[in-house]
C-alpha positions as CSV (number, residue, x, y, z in Angstrom):
1,M,111.2,-250.9,-28.6
2,A,109.0,-247.8,-28.8
3,Y,108.9,-245.4,-31.8
4,F,108.0,-241.8,-31.6
5,T,106.6,-239.4,-34.2
6,Y,107.7,-235.9,-33.2
7,I,107.4,-232.2,-34.2
8,L,110.2,-229.7,-33.6
9,K,110.0,-226.0,-33.8
10,C,113.1,-224.6,-35.4
11,A,114.7,-221.2,-34.8
12,D,113.1,-219.8,-38.0
13,S,109.7,-221.0,-36.6
14,S,109.4,-223.8,-39.2
15,L,108.0,-227.1,-38.0
16,Y,109.9,-230.3,-38.6
17,T,108.3,-233.8,-38.3
18,W,110.1,-237.1,-38.2
19,I,110.3,-240.4,-36.3
20,T,112.9,-241.8,-33.8
21,T,113.4,-244.4,-31.1
22,D,115.1,-241.9,-28.8
23,L,113.7,-238.4,-28.5
24,D,116.5,-237.0,-26.3
25,R,119.3,-238.3,-28.6
26,R,117.5,-237.1,-31.7
27,L,116.9,-233.6,-30.3
28,R,120.6,-233.4,-29.5
29,E,121.4,-234.4,-33.0
30,H,119.1,-231.8,-34.5
31,N,120.8,-229.2,-32.4
32,W,124.2,-230.5,-33.4
33,E,125.2,-231.5,-29.8
34,L,125.9,-234.9,-31.4
35,I,127.1,-235.3,-34.9
36,W,124.3,-236.0,-37.4
37,W,123.5,-235.1,-40.9
38,A,120.1,-233.5,-40.3
39,K,120.6,-230.9,-43.1
40,Y,117.2,-229.2,-42.7
41,T,117.8,-228.3,-39.0
42,L,121.5,-227.5,-39.5
43,A,120.7,-223.9,-40.6
44,R,117.6,-223.7,-38.3
45,K,119.0,-224.5,-34.9
46,P,118.2,-224.4,-32.1
47,C,115.3,-226.7,-32.3
48,E,112.7,-227.3,-29.6
49,L,110.6,-230.4,-29.1
50,L,107.0,-229.4,-29.1
51,Y,105.1,-232.6,-29.6
52,H,105.4,-236.4,-29.7
53,E,103.4,-239.5,-29.9
54,E,104.5,-243.0,-29.0
55,Y,103.9,-246.1,-31.1
56,E,104.7,-249.8,-30.7
57,N,106.4,-250.2,-34.2
58,R,108.0,-248.3,-36.9
59,S,105.2,-248.8,-39.4
60,E,102.6,-247.1,-37.2
61,A,105.0,-244.2,-36.4
62,S,105.8,-243.7,-40.1
63,K,102.1,-243.7,-41.1
64,R,101.5,-241.0,-38.5
65,E,104.5,-239.0,-39.6
66,I,103.1,-239.0,-43.2
67,E,99.7,-237.8,-41.9
68,I,101.2,-235.0,-39.9
69,K,103.5,-233.9,-42.8
70,K,100.4,-233.6,-45.0
71,M,98.7,-231.2,-42.5
72,K,98.7,-227.5,-43.0
73,R,100.7,-225.5,-40.4
74,E,97.6,-224.4,-38.6
75,K,96.5,-228.0,-38.1
76,K,99.9,-228.9,-36.7
77,L,99.8,-226.0,-34.3
78,E,96.3,-227.0,-33.2
79,L,97.5,-230.6,-32.6
80,I,100.4,-229.3,-30.5
81,S,98.2,-226.9,-28.4
82,K,95.6,-229.6,-27.7
83,N,98.3,-231.8,-26.1
84,K,100.1,-229.3,-23.9
């Protein structure tokens, strides 16, 4: 099973980073097309998937998630733009 670290852009232009095993399902949950308790994105929908990386296991994806969350916004935007 693959794991993904992803970055969303929310309607208020904030960036949200997390991990999942199913990008499509998770984006639908963030946009409340499916029921989910993603409190941060509830008031910030719609959300758009801007970036993702694939990993073989949860540990690697989680480590990368932490690295990305520690980045300043400018670095996250640079990461996103380099991979378009």
